[in-house]
N, C-alpha and C positions, 0 to 999 in steps of 0.2 A: 590503508590497505590491510587485508587480513592474511596475505600470503606473500612469500618472498618472490615468486615469479612475477606477480603483478607489480610489486614494488620495484623490481629490477627493470621491468618495462618502462615504468614512469621515469625512473632515475636516468636510465640510459637513453631512451628515445625522446623524452620531452625535456627533462631538466638540463641535459647537456646542451641541447640545441638552444634552449631559452637562456640559460645562465652560465654555460661554459663548463659545468660539472654537475654531477648528480650523485647522491649518496643514499644508501639503503641502511636504515637503522633497525635494530631489534630491541624491544623492551616489553615489559609486562605491565598490565594495568589491572587493578583489582576487579574481580568478577562482579562484585556488587555494583560498582560504578558502571562498568562497560555494559552490563545487562540492561541498562536503561535505553540503549540504542540498538535497534535491530540492524542486522547485517543487510546492506543494500547491494544488489547486483547491478552493475552499471555497464555491462557489455556482455562478453562471453562468461562462461562459468568461473573463470579464474579472476574476473574483475569484480571482486567483492571488497567492500569497505564499510567502515562505520562512519556515519554522518554526525559528527559531534559539532554543535554550534560553536562558532568562534567566541561567543560570549562566555562559553564554559571552559575556555582554555586554562584558566588558573585552577579550576577544580579538577580538570583532566590531569594537569601536571601534578597536582597533589596526590593523585591516585596511581601514579607510576611507582612500581615496586622494583627496587634494585637498580641496576645500572642500565644506561643506554649505550648500546654497542653499535659501531659502524661495521657492517658486515659485508658491504660491497661499495666500491666507489668507481665512478666513471668520469675522470677529469678530461677536459678537452685536450687535444693534442695540438701543440703550436705548429704552424706551418714551417716547413724547412726554409732556411734563408736562401734567397735566390730562386725559389720556385714560384 
């Protein structure tokens, strides 16, 4: 995803339901590498993302600059006992 609002939507609305928790991370990727992939719009105007082939994961990772930060988290809430 290219923006925080879309990443929050995916983490909160899809990942929590599917996996019990969702996380939004922030990190930078070198411009030279990322410029190889056009931004794709996959819904409304906020639903933009880069389509990086899974086979390119190692190269993608080697182009991350700096730290990866968790900026939002949406853990599942355990049901109350007796409810």
